[in-house]
N, C-alpha and C positions, 0 to 999 in steps of 0.2 A: 454378347454383352451380358452383364450381371447387374441386377438391380437390388439395392438394399432397401427393404420395404419400410423400415422405420424412418428413412430420410427421403424415400422415393427418388433416389439418385442412382444413375447408371455408372458403373465402374468397370475397369478392366481387372480381372481377377488373376492372381499369380499363385501357383501352387508352392507352398513353403514347407511341406512335409506333413507327416501324420503324428498322432500321439501314441501310436502302437507300432510294434515291430513288423506286423504283417497285416495286410488287408483281408486275409483269409479268415480271420477270427470273427468277423461280423459283416452283415450286409449293409450296415449303416455306420461306417467308421467316422471318427472325428478327424478332421484335417485342419491345418492352419493355412489361411489364405490371406494374401496381401491385396488390398483394394486400392487401385490407383486411378487418379483423374489426370488426364493430359500428361501421362508419363510420370507423375509424381505420386509416391506412396502416401496415402491418406490415413490408413488404419490397417491393423492386422486382427483378424477374427478367427476364432476356433469354431468350426461349423460341422454339423452332422450332415452327411451326404448319403445318397443312395449309391451303393457299390457299383451300380451300372454306369454311374457318371464318371468313374475313374478307369482309365485304361492301364494295362499292365506296364506299358513303357513310359508312364508319366514320370517326368524328372523334375527336380527342384528348379524353380524359375520358369517352368512352362506356364503358358496361359491356359486357363481352364474356364469352360462355359458352365455357369451354375444356375442360370435362370433367375429366379427370385429367392432372396435370402430373407427369411422371416424370423422374428424372435427379438430378444433383448438380452442385455448383459446378465440379468438375474436368472432368466429361464433358459438361456442358451439360444443358439442360432441353428436353423435348419435350412438347407438349400432345396428348393422345389423346382425341378427342371421343367421347362416349358416345351422340351423336345418330346414329341409323341413317342419316339422310340425308347425313351428312358422313363416311361411311366411306372409308378409303383401301384400295382393293381389293388393291393390290400388297403393302402391309404385312400385310394380312389373310392373303393366300395364303402369305407368308413365315412367318407365325406357325404355320400348319398344317403347312408343310413341316418347320419346326423340331420341331414336336410329333411328327410322324411319325418323325423321326430318333431322338427320345427313346424312342418306343415300340419301335422296332426293336431297341434294346439292352435293353429290358425295365426301364428305370428312369424314374422320374417326379420332377419337381421337387417337393419336399415343403414342408410348412408351415414357416414360419420358427420358430426356437426361441423358446419362450415361457417367461418366468420363472415358476416354480412354487414356492410357499411350502411345499408338501408335501415331506416327507423323501424319499419314493419318487420314482424317475425317471419322471415322467408327461408329459414334454415330447415333442413331435413331433420326429422325426429330420430330417436334411437330405435323405435320399433313402430311398425304400422301393420294394419290388417285390412281385410276386405270382407264384406258381408257374405254369408253363405246363402244358398238358394232357399227362399222362404215361401210359405204358402201364398203370400200376396203376389209373389213373382209368378207362380203358376197361374194364378187368376189373371194377371196381366197378359200372359202369353195366350191364354184361352180367349180373352176378350179381343186381343189383336187379331185372332183368327176368326172372330165373329162366330164362335161356337158356344152352344149351351153346355152345361155340365154333363148332361146325358150324352151328347154327341162326343165331347172331348173324352169322357171316361170310356166310351165304347171303342174309340179309335186306339187308345193306349192299352185297352184290355183290363180295365179295373171297374169296380162298381161305382155308381154315382155317389152313394153315401160315403165311400172311402175318399173320393175326390173332394167332396164337401169338407170332410174332416181335415184333409191335407191343406186346402185353401185357407182354412181358419187356424192353421197351425196346431190343431188338436191331435194330429198324427204327424210324426216326423217324415221328412222326405228321404226315402232310402235310395241307395245306389240302384236298386232294381227298378224303382219308380222312374228315376232319371233315364235309365237305359231304355225303358219301355217308351218314354216320351220321345227320346231321340230316334228310336226305331220307327215310331209312327210318323214323326215329323222330321225327316233327315235334314231338311233345310235349316232347321233350328240349330243344328250342330255347327253349321257354317254361318250362323247369323253374324258372328264377329270374327275378325282375324287381325293379326298384328303384323306390321311391316316397318322397316326403316324407311324414312322418307327424305332424309337429308343427312349427309355425313361429311364432316370437315375434319381433316387430321393434319396437324402441322409437324414437320420434321426439321428440327433445329440444325442438324449437321449434314443435310443432304441437298443435292441440287434437284431440279425438276426432272432431268433425265434419269437420275438415280432412282427417284420415286417411281417413275413409270417402269423402269427396267427391273428393279429389285423388289419393290413392294407390290405394285399393281400387277407386274409381270405381263404387261401388254406390249404389243409391237409399237416401237416409237414412230415408225413410218405412218401409223394411223393418226398421229397427232399433228395438228397445224401449229407452228410456232409463230408468235406475233408479239408485238409490244403491248404493254398495258400500264396503266397508272393506278390500278385498283389495289386496295389493301396494302399500300406502300411497296408493292412489288413493281418490277419493271418489265417482266416477261411472263408470257403464259403459253401453255401447250393445251390446245383444245382438241378433244377427240372428234375426228371427222369434221373439224371446223366448227362444231356447234358447242355452245356453252352449257352442256349437260354434265359431261365429265371433263374436268380440266385441272391442270396443275400450274401454279404460279411460283415463280422464283425471281432471281436477279440476272439481268443480262451481264455478261463479262464486260469489264472496263479495262482500259489501257493504263498501265503504270507509267506515269510521266517520266520516271527516271530510267526504267529499263525497256519501255515500250512493249512489255509483255502483257498478255491477257491476265487479268485478275478476276477470279470467280468468287463472289461472295456467297457463302453457303446459307441455307435456309429455304424451305419450300413448303407449300400447303396444297394438299389434294382436296378438291371439291367435288362432291356428288350431289347434284340437285335432286329434286323429287323424281324427275324423269331420268336423271343420271343414275340413281340407285337401281332402277329397273334395268337399265342398259348394262350396268356393272354386274348385276346378278347373272346376266348371260355369261360374262367372263368367269365369274365364280363357278358357275355350273360346268363350264368347259374345263376348268382347272380342278374340278372335284373338291372345291372348298365350300365350307359353310361360312356365314358371316363371322362366327366366333373364331374359326381358324384364321380367317383373314385378319381379324383384329389382333389376334395373338401375334401374327406375322408382323403387323404394323408396330406393335409394341416392342418387338425385338429390334426394330430400327429406331427406337426411342420416339415413336409417334405419340403425340398428345392430342386429345380430342378437343377441338375448338367448338364444335357444334354437333349435336345428335338430335334428330327429330324422330320420335317414335309415334307411329300412326295407328290408332285403333279404328278399324273400318267397320262401320255399321252397314252391313249388307242387307239387312232385313227391314230397315226402317224402324228400329226400336225407338229412336228419338224422333220427335217432331220439333223442327227448328223454330216454328212459330211459338210453340210451348216454351222452349228454352229462352227465347228472346223475351217473351212476356214475363216469365219468372224473373229474368234478370232486371228488366225495367221496373218491376214491382218489388224489387229487393227481396225476392223469395229464394235467395241462395246464400250459402255461406262459403267463404273462401279464406284461406290463410293469408292471402294477399288482398289488400284493400283496393288494388288497381284493377279496373276492368274497362273494356271499350266494346261498343257494338258498331258494326259496319254493314252496309248492304241494304237490301230490301227484300220484300216477299217475292218479287218477280225474278230478280237476278240471283237471289240467294243471300242468306244471312251469315254473318261471321261474328262470333263473340270471343273476345280474348280476356283471359283472367291472369293477372300477374304481370311481371315485367322481367326483362333479362336480369339474371341468367336462367330464369325458369318461368315459362309461359304455358298455360293450358289453352288451347284454341279449339273451338267447336264450330264447324261450318257445314254448309250444304254442298257436299262434294259433287253430287250429280249436276246441280245447277252451275257450279263453277266450271265443270268440264263442258257443259252445253255452251257456255259463253265462249269457249275456245273451239267449238265445232267438233268436240270429241265425245266419245261415249264411255261410260263406266258402269259397272254393276254395283258400285258403292253408293249408298244413299246419303249417308252423313259420315263425317270423320271427326274424331277427337284426337288432337295432336298434343304431345308433350314436347315442347321445344326447349332443349337443354344446352346451356353454353358452359364452356370451360370446366370448372370444378364439378358442376352438376353432371355434365356428360361423363367426365372421368369416373365419378362415383357410381353411376349406374353401370358402366362397363365393368368396374371393379367388382360390384356386387354380382353381376352376371357371371364373371369368371370364377368367383369363389363358390357360389351357391347354385348356379345353373337354374335360376328361377325368373328369367326375364318376363315371361307372361304374367305370372302371379304378382311379381314385384311392380310391374306397370299398373295393373289393376289396383294394387294396394295404394300406390302413390296417388292415383286418381281419386280413390275413395277418401284418402286422408286430406287432400288439399282442396277438394271442391265437392259441394253437396247441394242439391236442389230439393226444396220442400214445397208443400202445397198449402202453406199458410204463412201469413206475414211474420217477419222476424222482428223481435223487440230489440232495438239498438242498445237499450240499457243493459240487457242480458249479456251482450257481447263484451261488456267492459270488465267482467270478472275473469277468473282463472278457470282453466279446464273447461272451456266453452263447449267443445265438442261433446265430451262425456256428460257434462252437467246439463246442457241446454239443447244443443242442436239435435242430438239423438232422440230427444223426447218429442220432437215435432213430427208431424205427418210428412213422410217423404214423398217426392215425386216418383210414382211407380216405375216409369220408364227409365229414369236415371238409376234408381236402385237396382232394377233388373239388369241394366247394362254393366254396372260394376260387379254384379254377382256372376253373370254369365261370363264376364271377361276373364275370370280366373281359369276357365277351361278352354279358352279360344286357342287357335293354332297360330304359331309364328310362321309366316309364309314368305316366300319370295316369288316374284312374278317377272322372270327374265324376258327381256324384249330385245329384238335386233336393232342395231344402229343402221339407219338407212337414210335415204333422201326423202323420206315420207313427208317431212315438214315442207320441203320445197314443192313436192307433188301436190300436197294439200293446198298450198297457196296458189299454185297454178290452176288447179281445178276450180277453186273458188273465185279467183279474181281475174285470171288471164283467159281461160277457156271461153267465157261468154264473149269477150272482145274478139278472140280469134274466129269464133263462129260468124260474127258480123263481117269480118274481113273476107272469110271464105265465101259467104253468100253474096258479097259485093264484088267478087272477082279479083281480090288482091292476095289470094292464098299463095300463088307462086312467088310473090315478093317476100312473103314471110319465110318460105323455104330457102330462098337464096340468101336471105339475111342470116338464117341459122347456120348455113354452111360456111359463111364468111366470119362468123362471130369469133372473137378472140377471148379465150377464157383467161381469167386472172390466175396467178399462181395458187391462190387459195381454192379456186374452183377446180383446177387441175388436181390438186392434192385430195380434194373431197372425192373426186371420181376414183382416184387411185385407192383411197382408203376403202371405198365400197367394193372395189374389185378384189382387193386383198382379202377383205372380210369374206366375200363370196367364195374365193378359192380356198381359204382356210376351212370354211364350213363344209365344202364339198369333200376335201381331203379327210376331214374328221368323220364324215358320214361313211366314207369308204373304209377307213381304218378301224372304226369302232362298230362295225356291223350295222351300218345305216341308222345310227342313233339319231333320233329326231328331237331336237330341243324345242321345237315349236309345235308339238302335238296338241291335241284338243285340250288337254289339261293345262290351263294357263298358269295355275299357281302350284308351287311345289312347297310341301311342308318341310321346314328345316329339320335336320336330323334331331331326334330326341336324345335326352341324356342316356337313355337305355341303349340306343343305337351306338352312341359314342363310347359307352362303357364296354360294350361288346367288342368294339374296334380297338380297345385298349388305348384310348386317348387320355390326355392329362387334364381335360377340362370338361 
C-alpha cells in the first residue's frame, strides 16, 4: 500500500514511466505514478524515489509499493519507503543529526493542531519542552535518601562545598556529575521507566482472522471464537479464552437471495494492560519491537483508536497523599479544567485530569495490584490515555523523530503542573498563563523531579506468558480452603470421582489446547534457538534504541 501524507489516504500506486531515459543517471530518479482508490484513478504525481525501490524489470502499468509520499505541488513529492530493506542510510543519518540539534536546544516538534469541539483549550501546541535537571532536584533526591550533604557528596565522590553550590544552582550540573550520581546510586537510573499499557488498533478493510494471521501473526487456534455485542461488533476472538488479547469483527450473515455467506469487513484489535505484557512475549519471539509492529499495522491501514502510555514510578518519587492534597487545595495547573479524584488512602488514590480524547491519570499502582491479590515493583503510575487523533499524532511523532520518551515527558510537563502554593484564579484568566504566571510559582519538588528524570528513563517491555494462572489463583484463594474441609471430613474421594466425570465446555477444551500448543511452541523454540530463555531473571527488556536500529539499517 501507498499513503499520500498530505491527505493521509491510502492508494494503489501504478508505475507510469520516468522523466528520463535511464535510471542509471541518478540514485533518486523522478517517476510518474498513478494513485487509485478502489480501482479508479484519482490523480497522477511526479515523485522522487530511491533507486532501490525500482526493479529493472518494472513495466508501465505495474503496481509499485512506495510507502509514504510526502511533499506538495510547490516543493515536489518524495517517496519514503517503510520497507527496512529499502532504507536510505544517508537520509536516515541526517534525520538523527537534525533530531540531535533539536534536542540540544531543548525543543521538540509537536503534534499538529487538532480541531476540538470542546470549549476548553485541549489541543496540542506547536512546541513543548521539559525541564532539565536542576539543583533543587538533586536536593530532593538526597533528602529522599535521608542523607546529609556530607554523606551524599562522599558517596558520589565530590566535595561537600561543591554539592552545596550545585544544590543552589550556583554551579551547573555536568554530565560527569550525573554519571557519578548514577554510579553511586544505580537504582536511581531505574527510578522511572515507560511502557505501553493499552493498545487498540482498527482495520477498516480486514476481518478478525486476517488481523490475527497477517498483522499479529499469532496462531489462530490459540483464539476462542464467540459472539459479542460490544463496540457494535457481533463476533470476537479471545486469546486463550481470556479478554486480555482479543479481536472483534462481524459474524458472516446469509444473503437472503443467494443463501451465500456474506462477510462484512472491519475489525479492531484490543490489547488491555495485561494484554500488552502478553503480546510483548509474542513480539519478543518474532524479533519485533513495538515500533516495527506498529509500522506493520500501518501497512495494513491500521488506525489507532486508543493508546495508553504508562510512566512507572518504581522509586516512590511521588506521594499520592501529597498529589491528592494538592489537587483538593487547587495547587495544580492543567490545560484542561476537568479533573476527578477516586479512592481512599487505604485502597489507593486515583486522580484524573482532562477528558477524552486526552486524559492524564495518576494512581497508586502498588495498592491497585494488592486489591487484585497481585504484586508489583511499581509504586505509582502516571498514564497518558490518548484516543483517536491524539494517539495517531503521538505515533506519527515517534515514527518521524524517534523521541517517544522525551516527547512523553514533554507532554506531561506541558499539560499538568503541581505547585507548593495557592493559585490565584484571576491570574489564570490572562494569556500565556504558563510562561507569565505558573512558572513563577514554587513547584512541587517531587513532580518537578519526575518530569526532569523522565527525559532519560528507559522505554521497556515486560513480556509475560499466557497461562491458566488466573484460574489457578482463583482456585487457590477461594476453592482450596473448601476442598480442605471436604478432605478432612472424609469426602475427598467424592471430589476425585466428580472431577473424573466432569464434562468440559468447548471453551474450556480450547483453553487447554491453547496452553498445550503454547508449551510445545516454547519447547521447540528453546531447542532450535540454543535454549533461549524468554523468562529469565531479567523481567524487563529495554526496547532497541535509535542507535541500535540505525546500525541495523532500519528506516525508523
